[in-house]
C-alpha positions as CSV (number, residue, x, y, z in Angstrom):
1,M,28.0,-24.4,12.4
2,D,31.8,-23.9,12.5
3,M,34.2,-25.8,14.8
4,K,34.4,-23.0,17.3
5,N,30.7,-22.9,17.7
6,Q,30.6,-26.8,18.0
7,I,33.2,-26.5,20.8
8,E,31.2,-23.9,22.6
9,E,27.8,-25.7,22.3
10,G,29.4,-29.0,23.5
11,A,31.0,-27.4,26.4
12,K,27.6,-26.0,27.6
13,V,26.0,-29.3,27.4
14,I,28.8,-31.1,29.4
15,G,29.6,-28.3,31.8
16,L,33.1,-27.3,30.7
17,S,34.5,-23.8,30.1
18,V,35.4,-23.1,26.5
19,E,39.1,-23.2,27.4
20,E,38.7,-26.7,29.0
21,A,36.7,-28.0,25.9
22,T,39.4,-26.6,23.6
23,N,42.2,-28.3,25.5
24,K,40.3,-31.5,25.6
25,L,39.7,-31.6,21.8
26,E,43.5,-30.9,21.4
27,E,44.2,-33.9,23.7
28,I,41.8,-36.2,21.7
29,C,43.1,-35.1,18.4
30,S,46.8,-35.6,19.6
31,E,45.8,-39.1,20.6
32,N,44.7,-39.9,17.1
33,G,47.5,-38.1,15.3
34,I,45.4,-35.4,13.6
35,E,45.2,-31.6,13.8
36,T,42.1,-29.8,15.4
37,T,41.4,-28.2,12.0
38,N,40.7,-31.7,10.3
39,P,37.1,-32.6,9.5
40,I,37.5,-35.8,11.4
41,A,38.2,-33.8,14.6
42,L,34.6,-32.8,14.6
43,G,33.5,-36.5,14.8
44,L,35.8,-37.1,17.6
45,W,34.5,-34.0,19.5
46,R,30.9,-35.0,19.1
47,N,31.7,-38.6,20.2
48,F,33.4,-37.1,23.4
49,V,30.4,-35.0,24.2
50,A,27.9,-37.8,23.6
51,N,29.8,-40.2,25.9
52,T,30.3,-37.6,28.6
53,R,26.6,-36.8,28.6
54,R,25.8,-40.6,29.0
55,A,28.3,-40.9,31.8
56,Q,26.8,-38.0,33.7
57,K,23.4,-39.3,33.3
58,S,24.4,-42.7,34.8
59,G,26.4,-41.0,37.5
60,D,29.4,-43.1,36.5
61,E,32.3,-41.0,35.2
62,A,34.5,-44.0,34.7
63,K,32.1,-44.8,31.7
64,T,33.4,-41.8,29.7
65,N,35.6,-42.9,26.7
66,D,36.7,-39.9,24.8
67,S,38.8,-42.1,22.6
68,F,36.3,-44.6,21.6
69,Y,36.4,-43.5,17.9
70,K,39.8,-43.7,16.4
71,S,41.1,-42.1,13.1
72,A,42.3,-44.5,10.5
73,F,44.7,-44.0,7.7
74,G,45.7,-46.8,5.3
75,F,44.4,-48.8,2.4
76,F,42.1,-51.9,2.2
77,V,44.0,-55.0,1.0
78,S,40.5,-56.6,0.5
79,L,36.9,-55.5,0.8
80,D,34.2,-58.0,0.4
81,A,30.8,-57.2,-1.1
82,P,28.2,-56.9,1.8
83,R,26.6,-60.2,2.6
84,D,23.5,-60.9,4.6
85,M,24.8,-62.5,7.7
86,M,21.3,-63.6,9.0
87,S,20.5,-65.5,5.8
88,W,22.1,-68.9,7.0
89,N,20.5,-68.5,10.5
90,R,17.2,-68.0,9.1
91,N,17.4,-70.9,6.7
92,Q,18.6,-73.1,9.6
93,A,15.6,-72.2,11.7
94,K,13.2,-72.9,8.9
95,E,14.7,-76.3,8.4
96,E,14.5,-77.2,12.0
97,Y,10.9,-75.9,12.3
98,L,9.9,-78.0,9.2
99,R,11.8,-81.1,10.5
100,D,10.3,-81.0,14.1
101,A,8.3,-78.0,15.1
102,D,8.0,-78.9,18.8
103,N,11.8,-79.4,19.2
104,A,12.5,-76.2,17.4
105,L,10.2,-74.4,19.8
106,E,11.6,-76.1,22.9
107,K,15.3,-75.4,21.7
108,G,14.6,-71.8,21.3
109,I,15.4,-71.8,17.7
110,V,12.0,-70.3,16.7
111,A,8.9,-68.7,18.4
112,V,5.4,-69.5,17.0
113,A,2.6,-67.0,16.5
114,T,-1.1,-67.6,16.3
115,E,-3.5,-65.0,15.2
116,N,-6.8,-64.5,17.5
117,A,-10.2,-63.2,16.6
118,L,-9.2,-59.6,17.4
119,G,-6.4,-59.7,14.8
120,K,-3.7,-59.7,17.3
121,F,-1.1,-62.5,17.9
122,T,-0.1,-64.9,20.7
123,V,3.5,-65.5,20.5
124,S,4.9,-68.6,22.3
125,R,8.7,-69.2,22.9
126,F,11.1,-71.1,25.3
127,F,13.6,-68.8,26.9
128,K,16.3,-70.7,28.9
129,G,14.0,-73.7,29.2
130,T,11.0,-71.7,30.4
131,Y,7.9,-71.5,28.4
132,E,6.5,-67.9,27.8
133,E,3.5,-66.3,26.0
134,K,2.9,-62.9,25.0
135,I,0.0,-61.2,23.0
136,V,1.3,-58.6,20.4
137,S,-0.5,-56.5,17.8
138,K,2.3,-56.7,15.2
139,L,4.9,-59.5,14.5
140,P,8.5,-58.7,13.9
141,D,9.8,-58.2,10.4
142,G,11.6,-61.5,10.5
143,A,8.3,-63.6,11.0
144,E,7.7,-66.2,8.4
145,T,4.6,-67.6,7.1
146,L,4.4,-71.2,5.6
147,E,2.1,-72.3,2.8
148,D,0.0,-74.1,5.4
149,G,-0.6,-70.9,7.4
150,R,1.7,-71.6,10.2
151,V,3.6,-68.5,11.3
152,Y,7.1,-68.9,13.0
153,I,9.7,-66.4,14.2
154,P,13.4,-67.3,13.8
155,L,15.2,-66.5,17.0
156,D,18.8,-65.8,17.9
157,S,19.6,-69.0,19.8
158,T,23.3,-68.3,20.7
159,E,23.4,-67.5,24.3
160,T,27.3,-67.0,24.4
161,Y,29.8,-66.4,21.7
162,M,32.7,-68.7,21.2
163,N,35.0,-66.2,23.1
164,G,32.7,-66.5,25.9
165,G,31.0,-63.2,25.6
166,K,27.4,-62.7,26.4
167,N,25.1,-62.5,23.5
168,D,22.6,-59.6,24.2
169,A,20.4,-60.6,21.3
170,F,19.8,-64.1,22.6
171,G,16.1,-65.1,22.5
172,K,15.1,-62.1,20.4
173,P,13.9,-62.4,16.8
174,L,16.6,-62.6,14.0
175,P,16.3,-59.5,11.7
176,K,14.9,-59.9,8.4
177,E,18.2,-59.0,7.0
178,Q,21.4,-57.9,8.4
179,F,24.2,-56.9,5.7
180,R,27.9,-56.8,6.8
181,R,30.9,-55.9,4.8
182,T,34.2,-57.3,5.9
183,G,37.7,-57.0,4.8
184,I,41.5,-56.5,5.6
185,F,42.8,-53.2,6.2
186,F,46.6,-52.2,6.4
187,G,47.3,-48.9,8.1
188,Q,47.7,-46.8,11.1
189,I,45.1,-46.5,13.9
190,G,45.4,-43.3,15.8
191,N,49.1,-43.0,16.5
192,G,49.8,-46.7,16.3
193,E,52.1,-48.6,13.9
194,M,51.1,-49.6,10.5
195,K,49.8,-53.1,10.5
196,P,47.1,-55.3,9.2
197,Y,43.6,-55.3,10.7
198,F,40.5,-57.3,10.2
199,F,37.6,-54.8,9.2
200,S,33.9,-55.4,9.8
201,Y,30.9,-52.9,9.2
202,K,27.3,-53.8,9.5
203,N,23.9,-52.4,8.3
204,Q,23.5,-49.6,5.6
205,G,26.7,-47.9,6.6
206,G,28.6,-51.1,5.7
207,V,26.7,-51.3,2.3
208,D,27.5,-47.7,1.4
209,F,31.2,-47.9,2.5
210,A,33.1,-48.9,-0.7
211,P,36.4,-47.5,-1.1
212,N,38.6,-49.0,-3.9
213,T,41.2,-51.4,-2.7
214,F,44.8,-50.3,-2.6
215,E,43.9,-46.6,-2.4
216,W,44.8,-44.6,0.6
217,C,42.0,-43.4,2.6
218,H,41.1,-41.8,6.0
219,F,38.1,-42.5,8.2
220,L,36.9,-43.0,11.7
221,C,36.5,-46.5,13.3
222,V,36.2,-48.4,16.5
223,L,39.4,-50.4,17.6
224,S,38.9,-53.8,19.2
225,N,40.2,-54.4,22.7
226,D,43.0,-56.8,21.3
227,E,43.8,-54.3,18.7
228,T,43.5,-56.9,15.9
229,S,40.2,-55.6,14.4
230,I,38.5,-52.4,13.4
231,Y,34.7,-51.8,13.2
232,G,32.5,-49.4,11.4
233,A,30.5,-47.1,13.7
234,K,27.0,-46.5,12.3
235,D,27.0,-43.6,9.9
236,L,30.2,-42.1,11.1
237,T,32.8,-44.4,9.4
238,F,31.0,-43.9,6.1
239,S,30.5,-40.2,6.4
240,S,34.2,-39.7,7.5
241,L,35.6,-41.5,4.6
242,T,38.0,-39.3,2.8
243,M,40.3,-40.5,-0.1
244,N,43.9,-39.3,0.3
245,A,44.3,-38.6,-3.3
246,E,41.3,-36.3,-3.4
247,M,42.7,-33.9,-0.7
248,E,44.7,-30.8,-1.2
249,K,48.4,-31.2,-0.5
250,E,48.2,-28.4,1.9
251,N,45.7,-30.4,4.1
252,D,47.5,-31.4,7.3
253,L,45.7,-34.8,6.9
254,Y,47.1,-35.5,3.5
255,R,50.1,-37.9,3.2
256,D,52.5,-38.2,0.3
257,M,52.6,-42.1,-0.3
258,D,54.0,-42.1,-3.8
259,S,57.1,-44.1,-2.8
260,F,55.1,-46.7,-0.9
261,D,55.6,-50.2,-2.3
262,F,52.5,-52.2,-2.3
263,E,54.2,-55.4,-3.3
264,S,56.6,-55.3,-0.6
265,C,54.0,-54.6,1.9
266,L,52.1,-57.7,0.8
267,R,55.4,-59.9,1.0
268,D,56.3,-58.7,4.4
269,N,52.9,-58.8,6.1
270,F,51.0,-61.6,4.3
271,E,53.6,-64.2,3.5
272,N,51.2,-67.2,4.5
273,H,48.7,-66.0,1.9
274,L,51.0,-65.7,-1.1
275,Y,50.6,-68.4,-3.7
276,P,51.7,-68.5,-7.3
277,L,48.7,-68.7,-9.8
278,V,49.7,-72.2,-11.0
279,E,49.3,-73.5,-7.3
280,M,45.6,-72.5,-6.8
281,E,44.8,-76.2,-6.1
282,R,47.2,-76.4,-3.3
283,A,46.1,-73.0,-2.0
284,H,42.4,-74.1,-2.0
285,I,43.3,-77.2,0.0
286,E,45.5,-75.4,2.5
287,M,43.0,-72.6,3.2
288,Q,40.3,-74.9,4.3
289,S,42.0,-75.6,7.5
290,Q,42.3,-71.8,8.3
291,A,39.7,-69.8,10.3
292,S,37.1,-68.2,8.2
293,R,38.6,-64.8,8.1
294,E,42.1,-66.2,7.2
295,R,40.7,-68.0,4.1
296,F,42.1,-65.5,1.5
297,V,44.8,-65.9,-1.1
298,I,47.1,-63.3,-2.7
299,T,48.2,-64.0,-6.3
300,D,49.3,-62.3,-9.4
301,G,48.9,-62.9,-13.3
302,T,48.5,-61.5,-16.6
303,V,45.0,-60.5,-17.8
304,C,44.2,-62.6,-21.0
305,N,40.5,-62.1,-21.2
306,M,37.8,-59.8,-19.8
307,N,34.0,-59.9,-19.9
308,M,32.5,-56.7,-18.4
309,T,28.9,-57.8,-18.7
310,P,27.8,-58.2,-15.1
311,T,26.5,-61.7,-14.0
312,K,23.2,-61.8,-12.0
313,N,24.9,-60.9,-8.8
314,G,26.8,-58.1,-10.4
315,N,30.3,-59.7,-10.8
316,R,32.4,-59.0,-14.0
317,I,35.1,-61.7,-15.1
318,I,38.7,-61.5,-15.7
319,N,40.8,-64.6,-16.7
320,L,44.4,-64.6,-15.5
321,T,47.4,-66.7,-16.7
322,D,51.0,-66.9,-15.6
323,L,53.2,-66.0,-18.5
324,N,56.4,-67.0,-16.6
325,A,55.2,-70.6,-15.7
326,E,55.6,-73.5,-17.7
327,I,52.2,-75.1,-18.2
328,S,50.8,-78.4,-19.6
329,Y,47.9,-78.0,-21.9
330,D,46.4,-81.1,-20.5
331,D,45.7,-78.7,-17.4
332,D,43.8,-75.5,-17.4
333,A,46.3,-72.8,-17.5
334,I,43.7,-70.0,-17.1
335,T,42.1,-68.9,-13.6
336,T,38.7,-67.3,-13.5
337,C,38.4,-64.4,-11.3
338,W,34.9,-62.9,-10.2
339,I,35.2,-59.1,-9.8
340,P,32.3,-57.7,-7.5
341,E,30.8,-54.4,-8.7
342,H,32.4,-52.2,-6.1
343,L,35.8,-52.8,-7.3
344,T,37.1,-50.6,-10.1
345,L,38.3,-52.2,-13.5
346,D,40.4,-49.5,-15.3
347,F,42.8,-51.6,-17.1
348,G,42.7,-53.9,-20.2
349,I,43.9,-57.2,-21.6
350,G,47.8,-57.6,-21.1
351,S,47.7,-56.0,-17.7
352,S,49.7,-57.3,-14.8
353,V,47.4,-57.6,-11.7
354,I,47.5,-58.7,-8.1
355,V,44.2,-60.3,-6.8
356,V,43.1,-61.0,-3.1
357,G,40.2,-63.5,-2.6
358,R,38.8,-66.6,-1.6
359,T,39.3,-69.7,-3.9
360,S,36.2,-71.7,-4.9
361,Q,35.6,-75.1,-6.6
362,R,32.4,-76.5,-7.9
363,T,31.7,-80.2,-8.4
364,T,29.1,-81.1,-11.1
365,D,27.9,-84.2,-12.8
366,E,30.8,-83.8,-15.2
367,G,33.3,-83.7,-12.4
368,V,35.4,-81.2,-10.4
369,E,35.6,-77.8,-12.1
370,P,38.9,-75.7,-12.1
371,I,39.5,-73.4,-9.1
372,T,38.1,-69.9,-9.4
373,I,38.8,-66.7,-7.2
374,N,36.1,-64.6,-5.6
375,V,38.0,-61.4,-5.6
376,A,37.9,-59.0,-2.7
377,G,41.0,-56.9,-3.5
378,L,42.6,-55.8,-6.7
379,Y,45.8,-54.0,-7.6
380,C,47.0,-53.2,-11.1
381,V,50.8,-53.5,-11.3
382,I,51.3,-52.8,-15.0
383,R,48.4,-51.2,-16.9
384,H,47.7,-51.8,-20.5
385,G,44.7,-50.5,-22.4
386,S,41.4,-50.0,-20.6
387,A,38.5,-52.3,-19.7
388,V,36.4,-53.2,-22.8
389,E,34.0,-56.0,-23.3
390,V,35.6,-58.6,-25.5
391,A,33.4,-60.7,-27.7
392,Q,34.1,-64.4,-27.6
393,P,35.4,-65.9,-30.7
394,V,32.9,-67.8,-33.0
395,E,34.1,-70.6,-35.2
396,E,33.4,-70.4,-38.9
397,D,30.8,-72.9,-40.1
398,F,32.3,-74.6,-43.1
399,D,29.7,-77.3,-43.3
400,W,27.2,-75.2,-45.2
401,F,28.5,-76.3,-48.6
């Protein structure tokens, strides 16, 4: 169905004339800085129709938000691998239940389930201090069975968020898993200025959404009220993702960004996160005092080794060194960087790169290990060769004689 038919069908549903619907679409597209012929316009129109229908059914026209979805243009400075955000909460609930089952129940951390003779379950929980019971035929996916046969259900025990907002999921079962992808986006939302935004996208859409960092792209998203963050919108953000370089130059959505200087952009907008490679120890210490989403560093170096064989969690490894820095061989002059599978490695040894990520440091029985970087953003400044697996040198054995 073409755009004209979509407008006509949507207009019928919400009681507008075709002329009124066309004018409304032009208004919405103007707010987002795109032409009505762009593919993204279809998503904006569908959103307007859906929100208008909901508002009409509720009798409250004020609830209509025809600009809920915003068009975004820019690039990702960093994009983390998707993480199961409920894993920690589920583990905490289990630990509390094993430590003191009665307390975990009374605090609303878990519900407990007991199977009856009919194969159904009696589920017990405390909700805001009140004991409740309910018989259900099926347990939620997040239910856990211990080796001794006890069944418990981890619950969302956060009644209000730190910002004072109400948690609608309070007292409900935690999902078995809930993946979320986060990152830092630099670009323009609608007709706004080019600036950094925190990015968050949950569930399967967030898993599938994986543009390469430092590559210009277009997509639809939701802008936070304070205009500091953007969020993925179910399937729409993933399905609307279009890489600028893959567009025809005649497309009115295409923008010529060949003259854009990524390095200057990072210096101007992320000064507090810039550290020389040789100062990763200092960076690691200073980042610990920052809010979680601010704990990223930006550094650069020369690739001196690569291992393209993925680790168990899919990471490849590159080793960086700063050829311009004076070093002591008493210290480790090499920094190991873990590269997740969604980031493209299309360069070889000798290339100069910028990496964005979180520092990490392990302590073992042998002592404290050197700082490593879990990379979420990667930009090749000077490219040499291509990525190939480099065999580790093996010392010759002269003791055979």
